[in-house]
C-alpha positions as CSV (number, residue, x, y, z in Angstrom):
1,X,-9.1,-18.7,46.8
2,X,-7.7,-19.2,43.3
3,X,-7.8,-15.9,41.3
4,X,-6.7,-15.9,37.7
5,X,-4.8,-12.8,36.5
6,X,-5.7,-12.0,32.9
7,X,-2.8,-10.3,31.2
8,X,-2.6,-8.5,27.9
9,X,-1.4,-11.0,25.2
10,X,1.1,-9.9,22.6
11,X,-0.8,-8.8,19.5
12,X,2.4,-9.1,17.4
13,X,6.0,-8.1,17.0
14,X,7.0,-4.5,17.8
15,X,3.7,-3.9,19.8
16,X,4.5,-3.1,23.4
17,X,1.2,-1.7,24.6
18,X,-2.5,-1.6,23.9
19,X,-5.4,0.7,24.8
20,X,-8.6,-0.6,26.4
21,X,-11.2,0.6,23.9
22,X,-14.3,-0.9,25.6
23,X,-15.2,-3.3,28.4
24,X,-18.1,-5.5,27.3
25,X,-18.7,-6.6,30.9
26,X,-19.1,-4.8,34.2
27,X,-17.1,-5.2,37.4
28,X,-18.5,-8.1,39.4
29,X,-20.1,-9.8,36.4
30,X,-20.0,-13.5,35.9
31,X,-18.2,-14.4,32.7
32,X,-17.9,-17.6,30.8
33,X,-14.7,-19.1,29.4
34,X,-13.9,-17.7,25.9
35,X,-16.6,-15.0,26.3
36,X,-15.4,-11.7,24.8
37,X,-14.9,-9.3,27.7
38,X,-13.2,-6.4,26.1
39,X,-12.0,-4.7,22.9
40,X,-8.4,-3.5,22.8
41,X,-6.8,-1.2,20.3
42,X,-3.2,-1.7,19.3
43,X,-1.3,0.6,16.9
44,X,-2.1,-1.8,14.1
45,X,-5.6,-3.3,14.7
46,X,-8.5,-3.7,17.1
47,X,-8.6,-7.0,18.9
48,X,-11.1,-8.9,21.1
49,X,-10.0,-10.1,24.5
50,X,-11.7,-13.4,25.5
51,X,-12.0,-14.6,29.1
52,X,-9.5,-17.3,29.9
53,X,-11.8,-19.0,32.5
54,X,-15.3,-18.8,33.9
55,X,-15.9,-16.9,37.1
56,X,-16.5,-13.4,38.6
57,X,-14.5,-10.7,37.0
58,X,-12.8,-7.7,38.7
59,X,-11.6,-5.0,36.3
60,X,-8.2,-3.6,36.9
61,X,-8.1,-1.1,34.0
62,X,-10.6,1.5,32.8
63,X,-11.7,2.3,29.3
64,X,-9.1,4.5,27.6
65,X,-6.3,3.2,29.8
66,X,-3.0,2.2,28.1
67,X,-1.7,-1.1,29.3
68,X,1.7,-2.7,28.6
69,X,1.7,-6.1,26.9
70,X,1.9,-8.6,29.8
71,X,0.1,-6.2,32.2
72,X,-2.9,-7.3,34.3
73,X,-6.2,-6.0,33.0
74,X,-8.6,-8.0,35.2
75,X,-8.9,-10.8,37.8
76,X,-11.3,-13.7,37.5
77,X,-12.3,-15.5,40.7
78,X,-12.6,-19.1,39.4
79,X,-13.9,-20.4,42.8
80,X,-16.8,-18.1,42.9
81,X,-20.3,-19.7,42.8
82,X,-22.2,-19.3,39.6
83,X,-25.0,-16.9,40.3
84,X,-28.6,-18.0,39.7
85,X,-29.1,-15.4,37.1
86,X,-26.3,-16.9,35.0
87,X,-28.1,-20.3,35.0
88,X,-31.5,-19.0,34.1
89,X,-30.8,-18.6,30.3
90,X,-29.8,-22.3,30.1
91,X,-33.0,-23.4,31.9
92,X,-35.2,-21.2,29.8
93,X,-33.6,-22.3,26.6
94,X,-34.8,-25.9,26.9
95,X,-38.5,-25.4,27.5
96,X,-38.8,-22.6,24.9
97,X,-39.6,-24.9,21.9
98,X,-42.1,-26.8,24.0
99,X,-44.0,-23.7,25.1
100,X,-44.1,-22.5,21.5
101,X,-46.2,-25.4,20.6
102,X,-49.0,-24.5,23.0
103,X,-51.7,-21.9,22.3
104,X,-50.9,-19.8,25.5
105,X,-47.6,-18.3,24.4
106,X,-48.8,-17.2,21.0
107,X,-49.7,-13.7,22.1
108,X,-46.4,-13.4,23.9
109,X,-44.3,-13.7,20.8
110,X,-44.9,-10.0,19.7
111,X,-44.3,-8.9,23.3
112,X,-40.8,-10.3,23.3
113,X,-40.1,-8.7,19.9
114,X,-41.0,-5.2,21.0
115,X,-38.4,-4.9,23.7
116,X,-35.9,-6.2,21.2
117,X,-36.8,-3.6,18.7
118,X,-36.6,-1.0,21.4
119,X,-33.1,-2.2,22.4
120,X,-32.0,-1.6,18.8
121,X,-33.1,2.0,18.9
122,X,-31.8,2.7,22.4
123,X,-28.8,0.4,22.5
124,X,-25.7,1.7,24.3
125,X,-22.7,1.6,22.0
126,X,-19.2,0.8,23.4
127,X,-16.7,3.7,23.1
128,X,-15.1,2.1,20.1
129,X,-18.5,1.5,18.5
130,X,-19.6,5.1,19.3
131,X,-16.5,6.4,17.6
132,X,-17.2,4.4,14.4
133,X,-20.8,5.5,14.4
134,X,-19.8,9.2,14.8
135,X,-17.2,8.9,12.0
136,X,-19.8,7.4,9.6
137,X,-22.9,9.4,10.7
138,X,-24.8,6.4,12.1
139,X,-27.4,6.6,14.8
140,X,-28.1,3.8,17.3
141,X,-31.5,3.2,15.7
142,X,-29.7,2.1,12.5
143,X,-27.5,-0.5,14.2
144,X,-28.9,-3.8,15.4
145,X,-27.5,-4.3,19.0
146,X,-26.2,-7.9,19.3
147,X,-23.9,-7.4,22.2
148,X,-24.4,-8.3,25.8
149,X,-27.4,-6.5,27.5
150,X,-28.3,-4.9,24.2
151,X,-25.0,-3.2,23.8
152,X,-23.8,-2.1,20.3
153,X,-20.3,-3.5,19.5
154,X,-17.9,-2.5,16.8
155,X,-18.8,-5.7,15.0
156,X,-22.5,-4.5,14.9
157,X,-21.4,-1.2,13.4
158,X,-19.2,-2.8,10.8
159,X,-22.0,-5.1,9.9
160,X,-24.4,-2.2,9.5
161,X,-21.8,-0.3,7.3
162,X,-21.2,-3.3,5.1
163,X,-25.0,-3.5,4.5
164,X,-25.0,0.0,3.1
165,X,-26.1,2.2,5.9
166,X,-25.1,5.9,5.6
167,X,-25.9,9.2,7.3
168,X,-29.5,10.1,7.0
169,X,-29.1,13.7,8.1
170,X,-26.5,16.3,7.7
171,X,-23.7,16.3,10.3
172,X,-24.1,19.9,11.2
173,X,-26.2,20.6,14.3
174,X,-26.6,24.3,13.9
175,X,-24.7,25.1,17.1
176,X,-21.3,26.6,18.1
177,X,-20.4,23.7,20.3
178,X,-17.1,21.7,20.1
179,X,-16.2,18.3,21.3
180,X,-12.9,16.4,21.8
181,X,-12.1,12.8,21.2
182,X,-9.0,11.0,22.1
183,X,-7.1,9.6,19.2
184,X,-7.1,5.8,19.1
185,X,-3.7,4.1,19.3
186,X,-4.1,3.0,15.7
187,X,-4.7,6.6,14.5
188,X,-1.8,7.8,16.6
189,X,0.5,5.2,15.1
190,X,-0.6,6.1,11.6
191,X,0.1,9.8,12.3
192,X,3.6,9.0,13.6
193,X,4.4,6.8,10.6
194,X,3.3,9.4,8.1
195,X,5.3,12.1,9.7
196,X,8.4,9.8,9.9
197,X,8.1,9.0,6.3
198,X,8.1,12.7,5.3
199,X,11.0,13.4,7.6
200,X,13.2,10.3,7.1
201,X,12.9,9.6,3.4
202,X,13.8,11.5,0.3
203,X,10.3,11.0,-1.2
204,X,9.6,12.0,-4.7
205,X,6.7,11.3,-7.1
206,X,6.7,10.7,-10.8
207,X,3.5,10.6,-13.0
208,X,2.2,9.1,-16.2
209,X,-1.0,8.3,-17.9
210,X,-2.5,5.0,-19.1
211,X,-4.9,4.4,-21.9
212,X,-7.3,2.0,-20.2
213,X,-9.1,1.0,-23.4
214,X,-7.3,-2.4,-23.9
215,X,-8.0,-3.4,-20.3
216,X,-11.6,-2.3,-20.5
217,X,-12.1,-4.2,-23.8
218,X,-10.8,-7.4,-22.2
219,X,-13.1,-6.9,-19.2
220,X,-16.1,-6.3,-21.4
221,X,-15.4,-9.4,-23.5
222,X,-14.5,-11.9,-20.7
223,X,-16.0,-10.6,-17.4
224,X,-19.0,-12.9,-17.4
225,X,-17.0,-16.0,-18.4
226,X,-14.3,-15.1,-15.9
227,X,-16.8,-14.8,-13.0
228,X,-18.6,-17.9,-14.0
229,X,-15.4,-19.9,-14.0
230,X,-13.5,-18.4,-11.1
231,X,-16.3,-17.0,-8.9
232,X,-14.8,-13.5,-8.7
233,X,-15.1,-10.3,-10.7
234,X,-12.4,-9.3,-13.1
235,X,-11.3,-5.8,-11.9
236,X,-8.5,-3.4,-12.6
237,X,-6.5,-4.3,-9.5
238,X,-5.4,-7.8,-10.8
239,X,-4.1,-6.2,-14.1
240,X,-2.2,-3.6,-12.1
241,X,-0.8,-6.1,-9.7
242,X,0.4,-8.4,-12.5
243,X,1.9,-5.4,-14.4
244,X,3.6,-4.2,-11.2
245,X,5.1,-7.6,-10.3
246,X,6.6,-8.0,-13.8
247,X,8.1,-4.5,-13.7
248,X,9.5,-5.2,-10.2
249,X,11.4,-8.1,-11.6
250,X,13.1,-5.8,-14.1
251,X,13.7,-3.0,-11.5
252,X,14.4,-4.9,-8.2
253,X,15.5,-1.7,-6.3
254,X,11.8,-0.5,-6.4
255,X,11.0,-3.7,-4.5
256,X,13.8,-3.3,-2.0
257,X,14.1,-1.5,1.4
258,X,16.8,0.2,3.4
259,X,18.0,-1.5,6.6
260,X,20.8,0.4,8.3
261,X,23.5,0.9,5.8
262,X,22.3,-2.0,3.6
263,X,19.8,-2.4,0.8
264,X,17.6,-5.5,1.3
265,X,16.4,-7.0,-2.0
266,X,13.5,-9.4,-2.3
267,X,13.2,-12.2,-4.8
268,X,9.5,-12.2,-4.3
269,X,6.7,-9.6,-4.5
270,X,4.4,-9.3,-1.5
271,X,2.0,-6.6,-2.7
272,X,0.1,-4.5,-0.2
273,X,-3.4,-3.5,-1.5
274,X,-4.9,-0.5,0.3
275,X,-8.6,-1.2,1.0
276,X,-11.2,0.9,2.8
277,X,-12.7,-0.5,6.0
278,X,-15.0,1.0,8.6
279,X,-12.0,1.7,10.8
280,X,-10.1,3.5,8.0
281,X,-7.6,2.6,5.3
282,X,-5.9,-0.8,5.8
283,X,-3.2,-2.5,3.7
284,X,-3.5,-6.3,3.7
285,X,-0.7,-8.1,1.8
286,X,-1.1,-10.5,-1.2
287,X,1.8,-12.9,-0.7
288,X,3.9,-14.0,-3.7
289,X,1.7,-12.1,-6.1
290,X,4.4,-12.6,-8.8
291,X,3.4,-16.3,-9.1
292,X,-0.4,-15.8,-9.1
293,X,-2.8,-15.7,-11.9
294,X,-5.3,-12.9,-12.4
295,X,-8.0,-15.1,-10.9
296,X,-5.9,-15.9,-7.8
297,X,-5.0,-12.3,-7.3
298,X,-8.7,-11.2,-7.5
299,X,-9.8,-14.0,-5.1
300,X,-7.1,-13.1,-2.5
301,X,-7.9,-9.4,-2.7
302,X,-11.6,-10.1,-2.2
303,X,-10.8,-12.4,0.8
304,X,-8.6,-9.8,2.4
305,X,-11.0,-6.9,1.7
306,X,-13.9,-8.8,3.3
307,X,-11.8,-9.6,6.4
308,X,-10.8,-6.0,6.7
309,X,-14.4,-4.8,6.3
310,X,-15.6,-7.3,9.0
311,X,-12.8,-6.3,11.4
312,X,-11.3,-9.8,11.2
313,X,-8.0,-8.9,9.5
314,X,-5.0,-9.9,11.5
315,X,-1.7,-8.1,12.0
316,X,0.2,-10.8,10.2
317,X,-2.0,-10.2,7.1
318,X,-1.0,-6.5,7.1
319,X,2.7,-6.8,7.6
320,X,5.7,-7.7,5.4
321,X,4.7,-6.2,2.1
322,X,7.5,-5.2,-0.3
323,X,5.4,-2.8,-2.5
324,X,2.0,-1.1,-2.2
325,X,-0.8,-0.2,-4.6
326,X,-3.5,2.3,-3.6
327,X,-6.6,3.2,-5.6
328,X,-7.9,6.6,-4.8
329,X,-9.9,6.5,-8.0
330,X,-12.8,4.6,-6.3
331,X,-13.4,7.8,-4.3
332,X,-13.1,10.0,-7.4
333,X,-9.5,11.1,-7.1
334,X,-8.0,12.5,-10.3
335,X,-4.4,12.8,-9.1
336,X,-2.5,12.5,-5.9
337,X,1.0,11.9,-4.4
338,X,0.7,8.7,-2.3
339,X,2.9,8.4,0.8
340,X,5.3,5.5,1.0
341,X,4.3,2.7,3.3
342,X,7.5,2.1,5.4
343,X,9.8,0.2,5.3
344,X,8.9,-0.1,1.7
345,X,10.6,2.2,-0.8
346,X,7.8,2.8,-3.3
347,X,4.0,3.0,-3.8
348,X,1.8,3.1,-6.9
349,X,-1.3,5.4,-6.8
350,X,-4.2,4.6,-9.2
351,X,-6.9,7.2,-9.9
352,X,-10.2,7.5,-11.6
353,X,-10.7,6.7,-15.3
354,X,-12.0,9.7,-17.3
355,X,-12.6,10.1,-21.0
356,X,-10.0,12.6,-22.3
357,X,-8.9,13.8,-25.7
358,X,-5.5,12.3,-26.7
359,X,-3.4,12.5,-29.9
360,X,-3.1,9.2,-31.8
361,X,-1.5,9.1,-35.3
362,X,-1.9,12.9,-35.7
363,X,-5.5,12.9,-34.8
364,X,-7.4,13.8,-31.6
365,X,-9.5,10.9,-30.2
366,X,-11.3,10.2,-27.0
367,X,-9.9,7.5,-24.8
368,X,-10.5,6.4,-21.2
369,X,-7.4,7.6,-19.4
370,X,-6.1,7.0,-15.9
371,X,-3.3,9.1,-14.3
372,X,-0.9,7.0,-12.3
373,X,1.7,8.2,-9.7
374,X,4.7,6.4,-8.3
375,X,6.1,7.8,-5.0
376,X,9.6,6.5,-4.2
377,X,12.5,6.9,-1.9
378,X,15.1,8.7,-3.8
379,X,17.8,7.5,-1.4
380,X,17.9,4.1,-3.2
381,X,15.8,4.5,-6.3
382,X,17.2,6.8,-9.0
383,X,15.0,8.9,-11.3
384,X,15.8,6.7,-14.2
385,X,14.7,3.6,-12.4
386,X,11.5,5.1,-11.1
387,X,10.5,6.6,-14.5
388,X,11.4,3.4,-16.4
389,X,9.4,1.3,-13.9
390,X,6.3,3.4,-14.3
391,X,6.7,3.4,-18.1
392,X,6.9,-0.4,-18.1
393,X,3.7,-0.6,-16.1
394,X,2.1,1.7,-18.5
395,X,3.3,-0.3,-21.5
396,X,2.0,-3.6,-20.1
397,X,-1.4,-2.2,-19.2
398,X,-1.8,-0.6,-22.7
399,X,-0.7,-3.9,-24.3
400,X,-1.8,-6.7,-21.9
401,X,-0.1,-9.4,-24.0
402,X,3.2,-8.2,-22.6
403,X,2.1,-9.7,-19.3
404,X,2.3,-13.1,-20.8
405,X,5.8,-12.6,-22.2
406,X,7.8,-11.0,-19.4
407,X,7.1,-7.4,-20.4
408,X,8.3,-8.0,-24.0
409,X,6.3,-7.6,-27.1
410,X,5.5,-11.0,-28.7
411,X,7.2,-9.8,-31.9
412,X,10.4,-9.1,-29.9
413,X,10.4,-12.7,-28.6
414,X,9.8,-14.0,-32.1
415,X,12.7,-12.0,-33.4
416,X,15.0,-12.9,-30.5
417,X,15.3,-9.3,-29.4
């Protein structure tokens, strides 16, 4: 009797094990080829595991088990006879349109809808979906259950979150109870990386402030035309990315990394853009941002952010960055010291824009100001380079024309300076 052993595929380089987050089928179920049978967590992302063949499945790992890459997670009996229950949906699917034309089934339509609505309210979430719901204060009644047997999957939760659902009631239950949850492999990996950064790098942060009025004036003047022509909004992130890539060309050490006893320099700028997703903060990478226009940067950031929100981001799209930008301002942060994203050597933190009094030409005026922070690895980046880099970013944002002329003032080019 041929039995197919399903093994854990390699999610990517440097990943040696995964955790079974949720089984979407039960032991002894009939599964179809390419049907999603499980969700697995790696230390970088959550992945779906499709059945490699049709047959009866025997589970060899439980939810929460850690399985090495290449380890057997289930068996599929490919010689097993297809159960009658597995054939019924196909038979029922064909006559459905015919029955709908007759007068008899008319009263049955609302009857079929009611159980479906009930399944939405009482759907059983998978462990991974339950964790996401708990973290975001969602109830089962707020999440349409589209999984097998009315089960709520992580995709259903992410879809609900992307549609604007939020907690309807306070999280406090008025009790003295406690509960424990096992950390996901992704969260454990994040914790390990953050601790290692603090322990293994000489991290330092330098600060500056940016007058955002010039950028805001450009956006106010051209945002409608820009969106009409390019199909994307004109945001702050494209200006910051363009300013950063230009400054990195002047201070290449900020774009480098340490590898053993060597410093690896990059003649390109792959910029990691931190985006918020239902599973937490993710950092997809905009490749060769130094050669992109503002519209191309905005379009790529939008594409990656949507993929992260929908849980479709791949490991390849989140690895290989040379520098990272994170924007805590969207959550209201005034100032912070961002942590370096290893093996990179620096990260730029953006914050909220607030009208503040500033001195200009001996007078106090009100300007929209953003505080910016550059955290860097002092082992390879000196204070002079880090401060000069951040000052150059500030100069280009306050005088956007400099982005067109390689960080120089147009008058300097005219004078050959």
